[in-house]
C-alpha positions in Angstrom: -16.3 19.2 27.6 -16.9 15.7 29.1 -15.4 12.6 27.6 -18.5 11.5 25.8 -18.7 14.9 24.1 -15.0 14.7 23.0 -15.7 11.3 21.5 -18.8 12.5 19.6 -16.8 15.4 18.3 -14.0 13.2 17.2 -16.4 10.8 15.4 -18.1 13.7 13.7 -14.9 15.2 12.5 -13.6 11.9 11.3 -16.9 11.3 9.4 -16.5 14.7 7.7 -13.0 13.7 6.8 -14.1 10.4 5.3 -16.7 12.1 3.2 -14.1 14.5 1.9 -11.7 11.8 1.0 -14.5 9.9 -0.7 -15.8 12.9 -2.6 -12.6 14.3 -3.7 -10.9 10.8 -4.5 -7.8 12.2 -3.0 -6.4 8.8 -1.9 -7.0 7.5 -5.5 -5.3 10.5 -7.0 -2.3 10.4 -4.6 -1.9 6.5 -5.2 -1.1 7.3 -8.9 2.0 9.1 -7.5 3.3 6.7 -4.8 2.5 4.7 -1.8 0.0 6.7 0.4 0.1 6.6 4.2 -2.6 8.4 6.3 -1.4 8.9 9.8 -1.9 11.2 12.8 -5.2 11.8 14.5 -7.2 10.5 11.5 -5.4 7.2 11.7 -5.8 7.1 15.6 -9.6 8.0 15.5 -8.7 11.1 17.7 -9.7 13.9 15.3 -10.4 17.3 16.9 -9.1 19.4 14.2 -10.1 19.3 10.5 -6.8 18.3 9.1 -5.7 14.9 7.6 -2.1 13.9 7.7 -1.1 12.1 4.5 2.3 11.1 3.2 3.1 9.9 -0.3 6.3 7.9 -0.7 7.9 7.7 -4.1 11.5 6.7 -4.3 11.8 8.1 -7.8 10.1 11.5 -7.0 11.8 14.8 -7.7 11.0 18.1 -6.2 9.8 19.4 -9.5 7.4 16.3 -9.9 6.1 16.9 -6.4 5.5 20.6 -6.8 3.6 19.8 -10.0 1.3 17.3 -8.2 0.6 19.8 -5.4 -0.1 22.5 -8.0 -2.7 20.3 -9.7 -4.4 19.8 -6.4 -4.3 23.6 -5.6 -5.9 24.3 -9.2 -8.8 21.9 -8.4 -9.7 24.1 -5.4 -11.1 21.3 -3.4 -9.2 21.8 -0.2 -8.7 24.8 2.1 -5.0 24.3 2.8 -1.8 22.3 2.0 1.5 21.7 3.7 4.3 20.6 1.5 7.5 18.9 2.8 10.3 16.9 1.2 12.1 14.7 3.6 
């Protein structure tokens, strides 16, 4: 792939990610549970893979609360995969 093809692919994947975030209202939902940070390739406009790195920071969160939030997202069945980490 030449550089212009990679840029076009990255723009296409980012547009798909924007549409997904808009359609699912994921940021609004997550904002109800803490401060939301989008990072990684989405933030840098370098998307090649179809994943979005999102952190939610809530100093008062517990493991049980976090698992409950994740479970509610899973039940909605809007996404293909989830990675859960408590730092």
